[in-house]
N, C-alpha and C positions, 0 to 999 in steps of 0.2 A: 504494500500500500504506500502511496505517496501523499505528501502534504497537499491538500486541496481545501477549498472553502468548506467549512463545516466540520472538518476532521478535528479530533481532539489530539493535541500534540503536546509532548513533554520534551523539553530541551534543557541541556546544560549550556550556559552562555556567559559571555562577558561583553559588556558594552562600555566603551570609554570614549572620551573626547580625544581626537587625534592629537598625539603628542602630549597628552595630559592624563588627568585622573580617571579612574574607573567610576562610572556612574552607577552601574548595577552589575552583579555577577552572581551566578548560582553557587559559587564557592562561599558566598556570604549568606544567601537567602535560600539555598537549595534549588533543585531543578524547578523550572517553571512549567506548569501545565496550563494550556489555554485552548480556546476554540479558534481555529484559523479563520480569519476574516471577521472575527467578532469585535475587533477594535481594542483588544488588550495590548497589542504590540504597536510600535510605530509602523504605519502603513508601508514605509519604505523597507523596513526589515522584513515584514510579512511577504512582500513582493519577492525578496531575495531568497526566502525559504521555500516558496512555492515549488512543488515537484521533487523535493528532497525525500529520501527514504530513511527508514530506521537505520541507525549506525553511521550515516553520512555526517561529515563535518564540512563546515564552510567558514571562511573568514574573508573580510573585505572592508570597504569603506562606504559610507553613506555621505554624500556631499550635503553641506548645510542647507542648500535649496530644497532638498528632499526631507530633511529632518523636521522642520516646522512648516515649510511651505512659504507662500508669499506673505511678507510682513503686512501688506495692506489688508489681508484677510483676518488679522488678529484683532481682538476686541479693543475698544477705546473706552475711556471713562473721563468724565468732566469733574475736575477737582477745584475747590476754591483756590484762588491765587495766593491767599495767605499761607497755604501749605508749602509754598516754595520759598527759597531764599530771597530776601528782599533786595539783594545786590543786583543791579543792572536789569536790562530787559531779558525776557525769555525768548530765545530764538527757536523758530520752527526747525525741527530736526535734532535739537540738542537732546542729549541723554542724561537722565538722572537716575540715581539709585535710591530706592525707598525701602523701609523696613516693612515686611509683610506682617499682617496680623497674626499669622500662624508661625511666625519666626522666619528667619532667612531674609533674603533681599529680593526685590523686584526691580527690573530695569524698566524705565519709562522713557518713551520718546515723545517729545512735544509735537503735536499735530496742529494745534491752534492755540493762540494765547490772546485773551481779551483782558480788559481791565480787572474784572472780578473773577473770571474763571480761566482755567487752563485745561485743554483737552489733550489727553496723553494716550498713547498706544501701549498696552501692557505686553512686554516682551518676555517670553520664557527664558530661563537661563541658557538654553541650548541654541538660541537664535544666533545665526552666523557662525556656528561651529560644526566642523566635519566630525563624523563619528567613525569609530572602528569597531567592528563586531567579530566575535568568534562564537560559533554555534555548533553543537553536536546534537543530533536528533536521537533521543533516547527511546521514544515510543510514539507510534501513530495509531489511533483507534478510530473505528467507524462510530459516529455518534449513535447509530442504531443499537450498538452493543450496550449503551448506557440507558436505554429506555426501560422503565420499570413497568412490568406487566401488572395491570390492575385486575384483580379478581372481582367480578361483579356478582352481587347477590341477585338471585332471580327476583323480579318485581313481585310485590305482594299480590295475592289472588284478587281479582276484581269481583266484587259481589255481583251475583246475578241480579238482573233487573227484576224488581218486584212491582207487580201491578197493584195499584191502590185497591182495586176491587178484591184482591186476595186478603186484604187486611180487615175487611168488614166481617163482623161476626156472622156465623151461619144462622140461618133462621130455621131452625129445624128441629 
């Protein structure tokens, strides 16, 4: 069996920034099981795994343009101008780093700047970075093998239709 849309796949993997740090690895988190085409992995990585068989390994690069996609498609948010440093004008295209509510940092690119508000594009940490991957396919399963058969009880017997005339007392 080969990896195709809908198959259940288990992989050992390493994903790193080219020339930099490991982002994720099965040596830390254990093998990853996912449904191929289900949106769990980066679409560019899924595309590269398509057609692989159990036991096969592959490594390669994913260019930054395929990692996140077009920057213009990323979400924007309007923020009060007071949230930015007061020194000088804010230029369209300028990058800022902000603390995320959940911890860590967010990169923001200025899209528009008004007197009271600034519209920024939210940039994920991997924007503009090429990735390097190593994958070994551990197992591929047909999703039909995971279906649970449901045992149905027979429906309750349907009472016979009773004619109201049968309920009247006998005269006799």
